N, C-alpha and C positions, 0 to 999 in steps of 0.2 A: 218695696222688694229689693235685693242686694244685686245690682249687674254690672255685670263684667261688661266691657267693650274693646276687639282687641280693631283696631287699625285707627287713624285719625285721619279719614277722610270725607267725603261727602254723605254720602250713610251714613256712616259713624255720627257725623255732628246733627243730622236732620233727625235721627230716631234718637238719639242719645240725649237732645235737647230737651224734644216732647216726654222723654219718658223722667227724665230730673225735675222738668216742671210739675208733674205729673206727680212729685213726692216721691221717687224713688231713687236710693242710694246709688249713684253711678260713678264708678271708675273706667277711667280710658287708658288705654294699655300699647302704645307704641314707640317703634327703635328713633325715632325721632326726639327728643326731650322737651324742643324747641316747638316741632307741630304737637307734640301729644300736651304741655301748659297752658298752649294757647286754645288747644280744644278744649282741656276740664273748666278752664274759666270763661269761657264764652257759655259752652250750656250748664256751669252749676255742678260740676264734679270735680274728681279729685283725680290726682295725672298721675300715672307710675307707668313701669313694662308689661307687657306682653302678659309677663304672667303674674306681673301685681293683680290685672286686670281682672284673669280666672281665678287666682283666690282667693277676690272680693265676692267677683257672683256669685256665690250659693245657691242662687234661685233662678238665673239664667246669664247667659252668656251670646255676647252679639259676635258674630263675624260676619266684618266690614272692610275685609280686601278685597284687593283682586285676586280673581277665582285660579289666576298663576299662579299665584302665590299661594292659596290658600292650602293644601295640602304641606306643604313644607311646615309653614305655621302650625297648622296643628297635629302635625307631627314633631314638633317639638315640645309641645305642650302638653303629650297623650299623658303624660301622667298626670297631670294637674285637673285633665277634662273630660278621665273617664267617671263616665254615669253623670256627668254635668248635664244639664239642659246646655242647649248649646245651639244659636237661632244662624241658620245657614241665607243668607240673602243675597247668595254670587250667584251670576252668571255665568258660563261659561260658552259668551258666546263670542265666536271669531269673526275675523276678516272677511265682509260677503255674507253676517247675518247666518250663519250658520256653527253648528253644535263643536265648538271643542273635544265633546266629548266622546262624539258618533263612532259605535260599534264595541260601546266597552258600559261600564256603569254608569248613572249622573254624577254630577258634583256632588250631592248632596250623600252619595252613599258614601265615594271615596272620601268626603269628608268622614262620617260615621267610623267606615274602617279604619282609617289613621289615627282618629283621637278616641275613640272607645266610648264618644258621647251618647247624650238621647239628642238626634240633629231633629233638627223641627227644620223643614223649607220652607218660607215664608218672607216678606216683603222685597221680592225680585223683579213685579210685574209693573212697577211702578219707576217713573225717573224720583231722584231724591226729591227735587223740589214737591212733591206732591205732598209726600212725608212732614212737609214745615206746614203744611196749611193744616190750621185750627178752628174744625174736624174737614179731612178729607173728605165732603158731602158736595157732590156734583146734580147739579136739576133737586134739592132735595132727598138725593139720595145717598147714600152712606155707601164708601168705599167696601168691597169685599174684600177681603181677605183668605186667598187659600191654605190652607194649611196640610203639609203631610208631615207622619211621621211615624214613629211608630210606641213612644212609651207614652200612657194615658198622663202622666203626672209632667210632661214634660210639654205638652200638648192644653192639658189648663190653663200651665204657666201663660203663654205665648198665647192663648184667646186673652187672656188680663191685659195685656202688655198691648196687644190689637183696639179692643173695646179701651183702653185710654187714653189711645189715640182719635177715636171717635171713629173707628170703622168697626165693620163687621166679621167675626173671622169664620169662614168657613171649611168645611171637611174637605180635604183634598183628599184622602184616603193614607193610606202607610205612604213608606219613606220607599216604597219600590215604585211609586207614581211621582215622586218628584221629579223625573225625568221628565214626565210628559208637561210640567210646568215649567221648565226650565224652555223645552222647545216653545211654547206657547210667547216665554220671554220674545226668544231669535225671531217669532215670527213677528210679533206684536214689536218689535225695536224695527227691525227690517221692513215695516208698513208706516213708523213713523218720521224714522228719520231717511231711511231708503228710498220713499216714495211718496212722503209728506198726506198721508192716508189716514184720514179719523179712523182709527183701527175699531174703536166701540164700533162702529156700525157695520161689522159684518156681523154679529151674529143680532138674529132677530129680540123683542124684549118677548120674556118668559111667557108671557100669555099667548103669545102667537110662537113660539119653540116646538110646541106640539101639535100644528096642525087649528088648535081650539079658535 
């Protein structure tokens, strides 16, 4: 697939590197030429500006910038992003592990409104180091990745990209449920970082979840 990546940070590095190694044609788009060239060389992709990445990403575009910049970034690229599958891995988590979108639409919904793209919320529940694991399997169980989106074609594309990481895509519902996934990230990050708690331990295994 032809994948464009907007951003040059850790998530761009981790996910872009895995997809390039899986044989996808990746272009990294960043505002700093030095950082962009270095990342593209490291992961085996090509470098350009954000608009170059969007133009290249006819199959999917990954938005891998801080949420505080995300809406402005996609607004500037809306003419090129319209109708494109756009993967949103941002987390609107503010200091104190609270949502920066409280009282309004989710980050994913704001990004969709600003870009006109077919947004799929994904990859936001794990630290970037998890996405560098090949594959992300824990105690013989592949990582499950919830996807929220409204466009069937975009969801199918992102499911393929999840499987290319060795993870399992799961249905998280429409884009109107993305805020629930973002809130889950705020809770998990607060437990992991703020309390040093194994957040996975807060939910029982499926066999016991329904009182069976």
